[in-house]
Kinemage of the C-alpha trace (Angstrom):
@kinemage 1
@onewidth
@group {chain A} dominant
@subgroup {mainchain}
@vectorlist {calphas} color= white
{ca met a 1} P 95.297 123.862 128.070
{ca ile a 2} L 97.552 121.778 130.265
{ca gly a 3} L 101.197 122.633 129.575
{ca asn a 4} L 101.755 122.624 125.802
{ca phe a 5} L 99.033 120.001 125.319
{ca gly a 6} L 95.267 120.422 125.476
{ca ile a 7} L 93.056 118.133 127.521
{ca glu a 8} L 92.330 115.808 124.576
{ca asp a 9} L 96.039 115.734 123.633
{ca trp a 10} L 96.925 113.979 126.884
{ca phe a 11} L 94.107 111.494 126.479
{ca asn a 12} L 95.218 110.764 122.871
{ca arg a 13} L 98.870 110.443 123.962
{ca gly a 14} L 97.871 107.789 126.477
{ca lys a 15} L 95.897 105.833 123.866
{ca glu a 16} L 98.805 106.038 121.414
{ca asp a 17} L 101.342 104.859 123.953
{ca ala a 18} L 99.105 101.835 124.770
{ca trp a 19} L 98.638 101.057 121.072
{ca leu a 20} L 102.394 101.175 120.516
{ca gly a 21} L 103.059 98.940 123.505
{ca cys a 22} L 104.981 101.679 125.390
{ca ser a 23} L 105.055 101.678 129.141
{ca lys a 24} L 102.901 104.314 130.917
{ca cys a 25} L 104.595 107.647 131.123
{ca pro a 26} L 102.072 110.227 132.450
{ca pro a 27} L 103.193 113.769 133.243
{ca asp a 28} L 104.559 114.055 136.771
{ca leu a 29} L 103.769 117.685 137.576
{ca asp a 30} L 100.073 117.971 136.534
{ca pro a 31} L 97.612 115.583 138.218
{ca glu a 32} L 94.788 116.484 135.761
{ca ala a 33} L 97.001 115.742 132.776
{ca ala a 34} L 98.196 112.495 134.366
{ca ser a 35} L 94.619 111.388 134.958
{ca leu a 36} L 93.677 112.110 131.358
{ca tyr a 37} L 96.767 110.226 130.152
{ca asp a 38} L 95.839 107.241 132.294
{ca leu a 39} L 92.260 107.239 131.010
{ca gly a 40} L 93.579 107.270 127.416
{ca tyr a 41} L 96.152 104.559 128.170
{ca asn a 42} L 93.523 102.300 129.717
{ca glu a 43} L 91.136 102.797 126.738
{ca gly a 44} L 93.926 102.234 124.264
{ca ala a 45} L 94.865 98.993 126.031
{ca ile a 46} L 91.398 97.579 125.398
{ca glu a 47} L 90.937 99.008 121.907
{ca arg a 48} L 93.012 98.107 118.834
{ca ser a 49} L 94.872 100.852 116.973
{ca pro a 50} L 93.285 101.951 113.715
{ca glu a 51} L 96.546 101.028 111.991
{ca thr a 52} L 96.142 97.365 113.099
{ca leu a 53} L 92.579 96.892 111.975
{ca gln a 54} L 92.116 94.331 109.215
{ca pro a 55} L 89.534 95.038 106.493
{ca gln a 56} L 87.084 92.605 108.054
{ca asp a 57} L 87.448 94.469 111.377
{ca gln a 58} L 86.376 97.756 109.886
{ca pro a 59} L 82.923 99.103 110.939
{ca ala a 60} L 80.136 98.825 108.404
{ca gly a 61} L 79.901 101.785 106.058
{ca asn a 62} L 83.661 102.247 105.809
{ca pro a 63} L 85.187 101.012 102.557
{ca ala a 64} L 87.619 98.172 103.059
{ca val a 65} L 91.161 98.721 101.869
{ca ala a 66} L 92.058 96.393 99.012
{ca his a 67} L 94.792 93.930 99.864
{ca pro a 68} L 97.510 93.352 97.228
{ca ser a 69} L 96.639 89.619 97.144
{ca asp a 70} L 93.065 90.497 96.026
{ca lys a 71} L 93.736 90.567 92.321
{ca ser a 72} L 90.976 91.606 89.989
{ca thr a 73} L 90.414 89.716 86.758
{ca asn a 74} L 89.404 92.639 84.574
{ca asn a 75} L 91.318 91.425 81.428
């Protein structure tokens, strides 16, 4: 546990900040937490957020979310 966050929490915070387009803001007082944050930020910068994935971008095996414009003709 690093501060109030666990190791994975700092990594995830960095990825989330990158996905949201926030500037880097690693913790100042804990070098290990700052390193984990930076790793997450860098990974998040090259990956797209799960919220921004389009149905065609989803990995195989995951059901695609229906789009409102995809109207079924079950009349």
